[in-house]
GUVEXKE-801475 format. One record per residue (C-alpha): x, y, z; residue number from 1; chain. Coordinates in nm, 4 decimals, decimal comma. Example, Ala and Ser with C-alpha at 12.3 -4.5 7.8 and 13.67 -1.06 7.14 Angstrom:
! residues 2
+----------+----------+----------+------+-------+
:     east :    north :       up : resi : chain :
+----------+----------+----------+------+-------+
:   1,2300 :  -0,4500 :   0,7800 :    1 :     A :
:   1,3670 :  -0,1060 :   0,7140 :    2 :     A :
+----------+----------+----------+------+-------+
END
This chain:
! residues 317
+----------+----------+----------+------+-------+
:     east :    north :       up : resi : chain :
+----------+----------+----------+------+-------+
:   3,9125 :   8,2027 :  -3,2079 :    1 :     A :
:   3,7958 :   7,9144 :  -2,9851 :    2 :     A :
:   3,8360 :   7,5513 :  -3,0629 :    3 :     A :
:   3,5442 :   7,4009 :  -3,2561 :    4 :     A :
:   3,4729 :   7,0407 :  -3,1605 :    5 :     A :
:   3,3714 :   6,8199 :  -3,4520 :    6 :     A :
:   3,1110 :   6,5557 :  -3,3664 :    7 :     A :
:   3,2099 :   6,1960 :  -3,4450 :    8 :     A :
:   2,9369 :   6,0254 :  -3,2422 :    9 :     A :
:   2,6007 :   6,1074 :  -3,0870 :   10 :     A :
:   2,4685 :   6,0341 :  -2,7390 :   11 :     A :
:   2,1066 :   5,9201 :  -2,7288 :   12 :     A :
:   1,9091 :   6,0260 :  -2,4253 :   13 :     A :
:   1,8465 :   5,7942 :  -2,1304 :   14 :     A :
:   1,4850 :   5,7970 :  -2,0207 :   15 :     A :
:   1,5882 :   5,6766 :  -1,6774 :   16 :     A :
:   1,9110 :   5,6758 :  -1,4803 :   17 :     A :
:   1,7948 :   5,3778 :  -1,2734 :   18 :     A :
:   1,9344 :   5,0477 :  -1,3964 :   19 :     A :
:   1,6163 :   4,8529 :  -1,3121 :   20 :     A :
:   1,4003 :   5,0940 :  -1,5136 :   21 :     A :
:   1,6408 :   5,0748 :  -1,8078 :   22 :     A :
:   1,6048 :   4,6962 :  -1,8147 :   23 :     A :
:   1,2277 :   4,7312 :  -1,7776 :   24 :     A :
:   1,2186 :   4,9710 :  -2,0746 :   25 :     A :
:   1,4246 :   4,7247 :  -2,2785 :   26 :     A :
:   1,1915 :   4,4343 :  -2,1978 :   27 :     A :
:   0,8803 :   4,6411 :  -2,2708 :   28 :     A :
:   1,0091 :   4,7557 :  -2,6083 :   29 :     A :
:   1,1310 :   4,4034 :  -2,6833 :   30 :     A :
:   0,7769 :   4,2708 :  -2,6331 :   31 :     A :
:   0,6405 :   4,5477 :  -2,8583 :   32 :     A :
:   0,9010 :   4,4688 :  -3,1228 :   33 :     A :
:   0,8301 :   4,0950 :  -3,1148 :   34 :     A :
:   0,4529 :   4,1555 :  -3,1322 :   35 :     A :
:   0,4915 :   4,3827 :  -3,4371 :   36 :     A :
:   0,7335 :   4,1381 :  -3,5959 :   37 :     A :
:   0,5047 :   3,8376 :  -3,5414 :   38 :     A :
:   0,1906 :   4,0178 :  -3,6596 :   39 :     A :
:   0,3470 :   4,1388 :  -3,9831 :   40 :     A :
:   0,5285 :   3,8112 :  -4,0554 :   41 :     A :
:   0,2046 :   3,6175 :  -4,0072 :   42 :     A :
:   0,0285 :   3,8555 :  -4,2452 :   43 :     A :
:   0,2951 :   3,8084 :  -4,5134 :   44 :     A :
:   0,2991 :   3,4310 :  -4,4695 :   45 :     A :
:  -0,0814 :   3,4035 :  -4,4816 :   46 :     A :
:  -0,1025 :   3,6097 :  -4,8017 :   47 :     A :
:   0,1841 :   3,4188 :  -4,9618 :   48 :     A :
:   0,0462 :   3,0711 :  -4,8830 :   49 :     A :
:  -0,3224 :   3,1278 :  -4,9626 :   50 :     A :
:  -0,3983 :   3,1455 :  -5,3386 :   51 :     A :
:  -0,7303 :   3,3218 :  -5,2666 :   52 :     A :
:  -0,5339 :   3,6226 :  -5,1382 :   53 :     A :
:  -0,3249 :   3,6596 :  -5,4535 :   54 :     A :
:  -0,4946 :   3,9816 :  -5,5670 :   55 :     A :
:  -0,3876 :   4,3496 :  -5,5802 :   56 :     A :
:  -0,5264 :   4,4502 :  -5,2393 :   57 :     A :
:  -0,3341 :   4,1790 :  -5,0529 :   58 :     A :
:  -0,0262 :   4,2247 :  -5,2694 :   59 :     A :
:  -0,0117 :   4,5845 :  -5,1454 :   60 :     A :
:  -0,0841 :   4,4679 :  -4,7909 :   61 :     A :
:   0,2051 :   4,2198 :  -4,7926 :   62 :     A :
:   0,4416 :   4,4977 :  -4,9037 :   63 :     A :
:   0,3050 :   4,7217 :  -4,6286 :   64 :     A :
:   0,3765 :   4,4506 :  -4,3706 :   65 :     A :
:   0,7299 :   4,4116 :  -4,5045 :   66 :     A :
:   0,7812 :   4,7877 :  -4,4760 :   67 :     A :
:   0,6496 :   4,7848 :  -4,1195 :   68 :     A :
:   0,9026 :   4,5165 :  -4,0246 :   69 :     A :
:   1,1832 :   4,7187 :  -4,1806 :   70 :     A :
:   1,0713 :   5,0495 :  -4,0250 :   71 :     A :
:   1,0458 :   4,9249 :  -3,6679 :   72 :     A :
:   1,3721 :   4,7289 :  -3,7049 :   73 :     A :
:   1,5611 :   5,0507 :  -3,7790 :   74 :     A :
:   1,5002 :   5,2056 :  -3,4356 :   75 :     A :
:   1,3865 :   4,9594 :  -3,1689 :   76 :     A :
:   1,6630 :   4,6913 :  -3,1692 :   77 :     A :
:   1,9333 :   4,9566 :  -3,1190 :   78 :     A :
:   1,7346 :   5,1154 :  -2,8360 :   79 :     A :
:   1,6856 :   4,7758 :  -2,6693 :   80 :     A :
:   2,0575 :   4,6931 :  -2,6920 :   81 :     A :
:   2,1512 :   5,0374 :  -2,5577 :   82 :     A :
:   1,9140 :   5,0028 :  -2,2632 :   83 :     A :
:   2,0498 :   4,6585 :  -2,1717 :   84 :     A :
:   2,4163 :   4,7527 :  -2,2158 :   85 :     A :
:   2,3909 :   5,1004 :  -2,0635 :   86 :     A :
:   2,5800 :   5,2457 :  -2,3620 :   87 :     A :
:   2,3916 :   5,5304 :  -2,5323 :   88 :     A :
:   2,6498 :   5,6261 :  -2,7943 :   89 :     A :
:   2,5882 :   5,6001 :  -3,1682 :   90 :     A :
:   2,8547 :   5,6652 :  -3,4293 :   91 :     A :
:   2,8116 :   5,9332 :  -3,6953 :   92 :     A :
:   2,7927 :   5,6636 :  -3,9639 :   93 :     A :
:   2,5389 :   5,4697 :  -3,7567 :   94 :     A :
:   2,3268 :   5,7826 :  -3,7168 :   95 :     A :
:   2,3411 :   5,8496 :  -4,0919 :   96 :     A :
:   2,2407 :   5,4889 :  -4,1650 :   97 :     A :
:   1,9528 :   5,5052 :  -3,9160 :   98 :     A :
:   1,8151 :   5,8283 :  -4,0629 :   99 :     A :
:   1,8648 :   5,7041 :  -4,4191 :  100 :     A :
:   1,6822 :   5,3740 :  -4,3678 :  101 :     A :
:   1,4057 :   5,5303 :  -4,1592 :  102 :     A :
:   1,3347 :   5,7978 :  -4,4220 :  103 :     A :
:   1,3539 :   5,5348 :  -4,6954 :  104 :     A :
:   1,1001 :   5,2989 :  -4,5394 :  105 :     A :
:   0,8705 :   5,5788 :  -4,4144 :  106 :     A :
:   0,8549 :   5,7566 :  -4,7512 :  107 :     A :
:   0,8000 :   5,4248 :  -4,9278 :  108 :     A :
:   0,5156 :   5,3409 :  -4,6888 :  109 :     A :
:   0,3447 :   5,6717 :  -4,7548 :  110 :     A :
:   0,3725 :   5,6216 :  -5,1316 :  111 :     A :
:   0,2353 :   5,2687 :  -5,0912 :  112 :     A :
:  -0,0615 :   5,3971 :  -4,8883 :  113 :     A :
:  -0,1400 :   5,6312 :  -5,1782 :  114 :     A :
:  -0,1336 :   5,3342 :  -5,4177 :  115 :     A :
:  -0,3551 :   5,1332 :  -5,1810 :  116 :     A :
:  -0,6092 :   5,4166 :  -5,1634 :  117 :     A :
:  -0,6221 :   5,4255 :  -5,5444 :  118 :     A :
:  -0,6774 :   5,0485 :  -5,5457 :  119 :     A :
:  -0,9773 :   5,0883 :  -5,3106 :  120 :     A :
:  -1,1058 :   5,3821 :  -5,5175 :  121 :     A :
:  -1,1078 :   5,1714 :  -5,8347 :  122 :     A :
:  -1,2559 :   4,8687 :  -5,6549 :  123 :     A :
:  -1,5524 :   5,0643 :  -5,5156 :  124 :     A :
:  -1,6107 :   5,3409 :  -5,7710 :  125 :     A :
:  -1,5279 :   5,1416 :  -6,0876 :  126 :     A :
:  -1,5790 :   4,7747 :  -5,9949 :  127 :     A :
:  -1,6526 :   4,6616 :  -6,3515 :  128 :     A :
:  -1,3179 :   4,7945 :  -6,4737 :  129 :     A :
:  -1,1172 :   4,6836 :  -6,1697 :  130 :     A :
:  -0,9499 :   4,3823 :  -6,3316 :  131 :     A :
:  -0,8557 :   4,5916 :  -6,6349 :  132 :     A :
:  -0,7172 :   4,8904 :  -6,4428 :  133 :     A :
:  -0,5441 :   4,7025 :  -6,1599 :  134 :     A :
:  -0,3591 :   4,4502 :  -6,3727 :  135 :     A :
:  -0,0743 :   4,2578 :  -6,2055 :  136 :     A :
:   0,1893 :   4,4427 :  -6,4093 :  137 :     A :
:   0,0513 :   4,7810 :  -6,3019 :  138 :     A :
:   0,0469 :   4,6714 :  -5,9377 :  139 :     A :
:   0,4116 :   4,5685 :  -5,9609 :  140 :     A :
:   0,4945 :   4,9042 :  -6,1193 :  141 :     A :
:   0,3056 :   5,0882 :  -5,8426 :  142 :     A :
:   0,4926 :   4,9018 :  -5,5688 :  143 :     A :
:   0,8273 :   4,9405 :  -5,7467 :  144 :     A :
:   0,7610 :   5,3117 :  -5,7909 :  145 :     A :
:   0,6872 :   5,3427 :  -5,4187 :  146 :     A :
:   1,0199 :   5,1815 :  -5,3259 :  147 :     A :
:   1,2156 :   5,3907 :  -5,5777 :  148 :     A :
:   1,0518 :   5,7172 :  -5,4671 :  149 :     A :
:   1,1314 :   5,6335 :  -5,1046 :  150 :     A :
:   1,4930 :   5,5631 :  -5,1962 :  151 :     A :
:   1,5286 :   5,8955 :  -5,3814 :  152 :     A :
:   1,3630 :   6,0881 :  -5,0962 :  153 :     A :
:   1,5946 :   5,9282 :  -4,8402 :  154 :     A :
:   1,9088 :   5,9821 :  -5,0498 :  155 :     A :
:   1,8356 :   6,3528 :  -5,1029 :  156 :     A :
:   1,7672 :   6,4276 :  -4,7359 :  157 :     A :
:   2,0454 :   6,2121 :  -4,5909 :  158 :     A :
:   2,3016 :   6,3349 :  -4,8415 :  159 :     A :
:   2,2152 :   6,6955 :  -4,7629 :  160 :     A :
:   2,2199 :   6,6497 :  -4,3840 :  161 :     A :
:   2,5544 :   6,4712 :  -4,3677 :  162 :     A :
:   2,7448 :   6,6548 :  -4,6421 :  163 :     A :
:   2,9084 :   6,8841 :  -4,3834 :  164 :     A :
:   3,0480 :   6,8120 :  -4,0373 :  165 :     A :
:   2,8460 :   6,8625 :  -3,7185 :  166 :     A :
:   2,9598 :   7,0772 :  -3,4285 :  167 :     A :
:   2,8327 :   7,1704 :  -3,0833 :  168 :     A :
:   2,6408 :   6,9414 :  -2,8501 :  169 :     A :
:   2,6222 :   6,5760 :  -2,9541 :  170 :     A :
:   2,3317 :   6,4891 :  -2,7239 :  171 :     A :
:   2,0116 :   6,3832 :  -2,9020 :  172 :     A :
:   1,6999 :   6,4024 :  -2,6848 :  173 :     A :
:   1,5436 :   6,0981 :  -2,8453 :  174 :     A :
:   1,5843 :   5,7189 :  -2,8398 :  175 :     A :
:   1,7035 :   5,7170 :  -3,2028 :  176 :     A :
:   1,8581 :   5,9595 :  -3,4534 :  177 :     A :
:   1,5562 :   6,1766 :  -3,5260 :  178 :     A :
:   1,5829 :   6,4351 :  -3,8040 :  179 :     A :
:   1,4670 :   6,7442 :  -3,6044 :  180 :     A :
:   1,7121 :   6,6686 :  -3,3207 :  181 :     A :
:   2,0059 :   6,6044 :  -3,5532 :  182 :     A :
:   1,9372 :   6,9309 :  -3,7369 :  183 :     A :
:   1,9826 :   7,1191 :  -3,4090 :  184 :     A :
:   2,3561 :   7,0395 :  -3,4174 :  185 :     A :
:   2,3976 :   7,0890 :  -3,7929 :  186 :     A :
:   2,5633 :   7,3919 :  -3,9487 :  187 :     A :
:   2,3438 :   7,6843 :  -4,0523 :  188 :     A :
:   2,4032 :   7,6073 :  -4,4224 :  189 :     A :
:   2,2792 :   7,2494 :  -4,3840 :  190 :     A :
:   1,9900 :   7,3601 :  -4,1642 :  191 :     A :
:   1,8704 :   7,6200 :  -4,4150 :  192 :     A :
:   1,8906 :   7,3869 :  -4,7156 :  193 :     A :
:   1,7263 :   7,1041 :  -4,5207 :  194 :     A :
:   1,4506 :   7,3418 :  -4,4102 :  195 :     A :
:   1,3788 :   7,4207 :  -4,7762 :  196 :     A :
:   1,3717 :   7,0468 :  -4,8570 :  197 :     A :
:   1,1401 :   6,9743 :  -4,5653 :  198 :     A :
:   0,9010 :   7,2530 :  -4,6682 :  199 :     A :
:   0,9010 :   7,1280 :  -5,0286 :  200 :     A :
:   0,8470 :   6,7650 :  -4,9282 :  201 :     A :
:   0,5784 :   6,8648 :  -4,6755 :  202 :     A :
:   0,3956 :   7,0554 :  -4,9489 :  203 :     A :
:   0,4092 :   6,7467 :  -5,1703 :  204 :     A :
:   0,2856 :   6,5290 :  -4,8815 :  205 :     A :
:  -0,0039 :   6,7673 :  -4,8202 :  206 :     A :
:  -0,0875 :   6,7565 :  -5,1918 :  207 :     A :
:  -0,0936 :   6,3764 :  -5,1791 :  208 :     A :
:  -0,3021 :   6,3916 :  -4,8621 :  209 :     A :
:  -0,5513 :   6,6234 :  -5,0355 :  210 :     A :
:  -0,5696 :   6,3735 :  -5,3230 :  211 :     A :
:  -0,6357 :   6,0952 :  -5,0725 :  212 :     A :
:  -0,9109 :   6,2925 :  -4,8996 :  213 :     A :
:  -1,0784 :   6,3600 :  -5,2355 :  214 :     A :
:  -1,0475 :   5,9913 :  -5,3281 :  215 :     A :
:  -1,2002 :   5,8776 :  -4,9991 :  216 :     A :
:  -1,4760 :   6,1394 :  -5,0297 :  217 :     A :
:  -1,5680 :   5,9932 :  -5,3686 :  218 :     A :
:  -1,5454 :   5,6425 :  -5,2222 :  219 :     A :
:  -1,7827 :   5,7230 :  -4,9358 :  220 :     A :
:  -2,0223 :   5,9014 :  -5,1718 :  221 :     A :
:  -2,0287 :   5,5875 :  -5,3862 :  222 :     A :
:  -2,0786 :   5,3743 :  -5,0743 :  223 :     A :
:  -2,3879 :   5,5750 :  -4,9782 :  224 :     A :
:  -2,5414 :   5,4843 :  -5,3147 :  225 :     A :
:  -2,5163 :   5,1116 :  -5,2359 :  226 :     A :
:  -2,8679 :   4,9966 :  -5,1423 :  227 :     A :
:  -2,7787 :   4,7167 :  -4,8987 :  228 :     A :
:  -2,6521 :   4,7733 :  -4,5435 :  229 :     A :
:  -2,4118 :   4,4810 :  -4,5867 :  230 :     A :
:  -2,2612 :   4,6516 :  -4,8897 :  231 :     A :
:  -2,2148 :   4,9706 :  -4,6863 :  232 :     A :
:  -2,0324 :   4,7840 :  -4,4111 :  233 :     A :
:  -1,8107 :   4,5849 :  -4,6485 :  234 :     A :
:  -1,7023 :   4,8929 :  -4,8437 :  235 :     A :
:  -1,6379 :   5,1073 :  -4,5365 :  236 :     A :
:  -1,4506 :   4,8292 :  -4,3537 :  237 :     A :
:  -1,2007 :   4,8005 :  -4,6401 :  238 :     A :
:  -1,1324 :   5,1766 :  -4,6573 :  239 :     A :
:  -1,1488 :   5,3060 :  -4,3003 :  240 :     A :
:  -0,8348 :   5,1204 :  -4,1777 :  241 :     A :
:  -0,6197 :   5,2846 :  -4,4460 :  242 :     A :
:  -0,7588 :   5,6269 :  -4,3609 :  243 :     A :
:  -0,6991 :   5,5778 :  -3,9865 :  244 :     A :
:  -0,3370 :   5,4675 :  -4,0346 :  245 :     A :
:  -0,2711 :   5,7435 :  -4,2861 :  246 :     A :
:  -0,4045 :   6,0183 :  -4,0577 :  247 :     A :
:  -0,2120 :   5,8796 :  -3,7587 :  248 :     A :
:   0,1096 :   5,8566 :  -3,9601 :  249 :     A :
:   0,0821 :   6,2035 :  -4,1157 :  250 :     A :
:  -0,0221 :   6,3921 :  -3,8014 :  251 :     A :
:   0,2554 :   6,2407 :  -3,5912 :  252 :     A :
:   0,5227 :   6,3036 :  -3,8571 :  253 :     A :
:   0,4098 :   6,6629 :  -3,9151 :  254 :     A :
:   0,4055 :   6,7221 :  -3,5386 :  255 :     A :
:   0,7584 :   6,5843 :  -3,5073 :  256 :     A :
:   0,8908 :   6,7976 :  -3,7937 :  257 :     A :
:   0,7162 :   7,1274 :  -3,7186 :  258 :     A :
:   0,7310 :   7,1363 :  -3,3389 :  259 :     A :
:   1,0023 :   7,3201 :  -3,1446 :  260 :     A :
:   1,2103 :   7,0405 :  -2,9885 :  261 :     A :
:   1,3456 :   7,2728 :  -2,7193 :  262 :     A :
:   0,9969 :   7,3328 :  -2,5776 :  263 :     A :
:   0,9043 :   6,9676 :  -2,5298 :  264 :     A :
:   1,0013 :   6,7379 :  -2,2459 :  265 :     A :
:   1,1805 :   6,4026 :  -2,3001 :  266 :     A :
:   0,8563 :   6,2161 :  -2,2271 :  267 :     A :
:   0,6696 :   6,4223 :  -2,4885 :  268 :     A :
:   0,9492 :   6,3579 :  -2,7387 :  269 :     A :
:   0,9240 :   5,9859 :  -2,6679 :  270 :     A :
:   0,5450 :   5,9732 :  -2,7058 :  271 :     A :
:   0,5475 :   6,1725 :  -3,0309 :  272 :     A :
:   0,8259 :   5,9558 :  -3,1754 :  273 :     A :
:   0,6419 :   5,6379 :  -3,0737 :  274 :     A :
:   0,3327 :   5,7608 :  -3,2593 :  275 :     A :
:   0,5091 :   5,7428 :  -3,5966 :  276 :     A :
:   0,7842 :   5,4844 :  -3,5367 :  277 :     A :
:   0,6123 :   5,2146 :  -3,3292 :  278 :     A :
:   0,2344 :   5,2528 :  -3,3503 :  279 :     A :
:   0,1883 :   5,2039 :  -3,7299 :  280 :     A :
:   0,3954 :   4,8801 :  -3,7488 :  281 :     A :
:   0,2206 :   4,7524 :  -3,4353 :  282 :     A :
:  -0,1330 :   4,8538 :  -3,5326 :  283 :     A :
:  -0,1274 :   4,7744 :  -3,9057 :  284 :     A :
:  -0,1578 :   4,3947 :  -3,8588 :  285 :     A :
:  -0,4469 :   4,4504 :  -3,6147 :  286 :     A :
:  -0,6315 :   4,7014 :  -3,8317 :  287 :     A :
:  -0,5694 :   4,5372 :  -4,1688 :  288 :     A :
:  -0,5372 :   4,1669 :  -4,0931 :  289 :     A :
:  -0,7154 :   4,0680 :  -3,7722 :  290 :     A :
:  -1,0267 :   4,2608 :  -3,8818 :  291 :     A :
:  -1,0163 :   4,0911 :  -4,2221 :  292 :     A :
:  -1,1951 :   3,7562 :  -4,2287 :  293 :     A :
:  -1,0045 :   3,6283 :  -4,5326 :  294 :     A :
:  -0,6663 :   3,7013 :  -4,3752 :  295 :     A :
:  -0,7599 :   3,5540 :  -4,0362 :  296 :     A :
:  -0,8977 :   3,2432 :  -4,2083 :  297 :     A :
:  -0,5731 :   3,2071 :  -4,4050 :  298 :     A :
:  -0,3712 :   3,2507 :  -4,0831 :  299 :     A :
:  -0,5781 :   2,9846 :  -3,9037 :  300 :     A :
:  -0,5381 :   2,7445 :  -4,1954 :  301 :     A :
:  -0,1615 :   2,8033 :  -4,2037 :  302 :     A :
:  -0,1220 :   2,7545 :  -3,8267 :  303 :     A :
:  -0,3237 :   2,4313 :  -3,8405 :  304 :     A :
:  -0,1029 :   2,3002 :  -4,1209 :  305 :     A :
:   0,2126 :   2,3789 :  -3,9213 :  306 :     A :
:   0,1142 :   2,2618 :  -3,5735 :  307 :     A :
:  -0,1574 :   2,0076 :  -3,6552 :  308 :     A :
:  -0,0528 :   1,8424 :  -3,9827 :  309 :     A :
:  -0,2846 :   1,5733 :  -4,1191 :  310 :     A :
:  -0,1835 :   1,2242 :  -4,0070 :  311 :     A :
:  -0,0637 :   0,9585 :  -4,2494 :  312 :     A :
:  -0,3779 :   0,7558 :  -4,1912 :  313 :     A :
:  -0,5951 :   1,0498 :  -4,2873 :  314 :     A :
:  -0,3890 :   1,1093 :  -4,6004 :  315 :     A :
:  -0,4162 :   0,7415 :  -4,7025 :  316 :     A :
:  -0,7889 :   0,7321 :  -4,6450 :  317 :     A :
+----------+----------+----------+------+-------+
END
């Protein structure tokens, strides 16, 4: 019987063996990371400082921005450090932590998007009962439930994946510990049980997605009944961003989970992973905040207060 090597660390793939290109990749992803960080932090700060934005829709949006910061911080900083240092290794504990936090924040974000779609459904289809249905306490419960459900989802999957030792090749053809690639080096028992969990969770996600589609169908049918063109535009502009992000997030995740990793090139793996790890945190502030006049006005007011504070003479007068 041959020796069976037990994996204690993983080697993340290098997308270039040239040192100059590695540094260029690090700088490019650093700019992306800083842009996502700044956009989401500005959104949170604008909502927090402007009393006019203290309502359910923007409460959900501030939590979404916080989740985006957490999600992109799980993968990109490690990749940037690895590219600059030339060291691609990641310990088994580090891989478990990366998968755990990524699943936690991603599942929480999906649950929060469901809550946000319900908020828009009530606001457009039942506007007279909005303040009664979307009370502050219920919004807090919805957000808390999203975080708790994400934590449970992450704990179940991570605990199952890392309950037994890994053996075989320790090379992961991705820039972070991605679930499909880690499962390739897992034991058959872990792979089979994780496959059952993934199928069950995917079925639940599809059920939630069907609920969202039905909700948005009812929203758009209610929008068509609004007589004014301005009312049409206002209603659609508040719902379409959520639908775009949701479809992008779900399609990229389902593609990553269901595809055969052995049949895709490293560049394809990178592009698919970027679609669900980098694009949502980068695009959410643009889609939700920069297209929203109230948020942009709050941002402008906040920036003016910071960089152009009123002079003492103005205050005295």
